[in-house]
N, C-alpha and C positions, 0 to 999 in steps of 0.2 A: 504494500500500500504506500502511496506517496506520502511523504512527511515534509514538514518545513525544512528548507536547506540549512545545514549546519556546516561549520568549518571543520571538516573531517576527511576530506579526500574522497567522499562517497557521493553518488548521485541520489541524495535523499528524496528529492521530489520527482524522480523518474522521468526527467525531460531530456536526458542524454548529455547533460552538462554537470560538472561537479563544482561545488562551492561558489555558485553564482547567485547574484541577486542585486536588487536596488538599481537606481538610475545609472550608476557607474558600470554596471555589468558584473561587478565583483561584490562578493559578500563583505560587509563592513560592520564595524561596531564602534561605539564611542570610546575614546581614550583621553587621558589627561596627563599633563605635566604640571609643575609648579607655575608655568607661564601661561597656561590656558588649555583649551580642549581642542580636539580634532577627531580623526578617525584612523583606525588601523584596518588593514585589509587582509583577506584570507588568500594565501598562496599555498597550493599543494597541502592543504589540511592544517596549516599553521597560521596564526595571527602574527602579522609583521607590519613594519613601517608606519608607526604612529606619526601622523603628520601635524600633531600639536606643536606649537612653538617650544623650542628647547632652551633651557637655561644656558647662558653663555658666561664667560669670564667678565667680571665687572670692569668697565673702563670708564674714564672720565668724560661722560657725554650727557649727564643730566637724566639718564634713563636707568631703570632697574634691570640691568642686563641679566643678572642671575636669579631674578624673580623671587627674592627673599623678602620683599616689602620695603627695602631700603635702597636709596639711590646714591651711587658713588661712595658707599661706605668703604672704609679702610683706604680710600684714595684722597681724603680731604686735603692733605698737604700738597698733592699733585694737581688738584683741580683749581 
């Protein structure tokens, strides 16, 4: 019997394709980092590639690059 598609490398919904779905054609689910939210996609039965913004090294630019809630911390003397 057809079942909702899951990220498992199996054609759960019996349509001849595996791990497909959504408007992108790929099965996806929500993911988050400290910097925000995005989606990760199913490839060969594995969840991969979260496209949420990633924390970066803090630099003197007036932005919270490492997404810890503080701006340019530990760089005060350089800024």
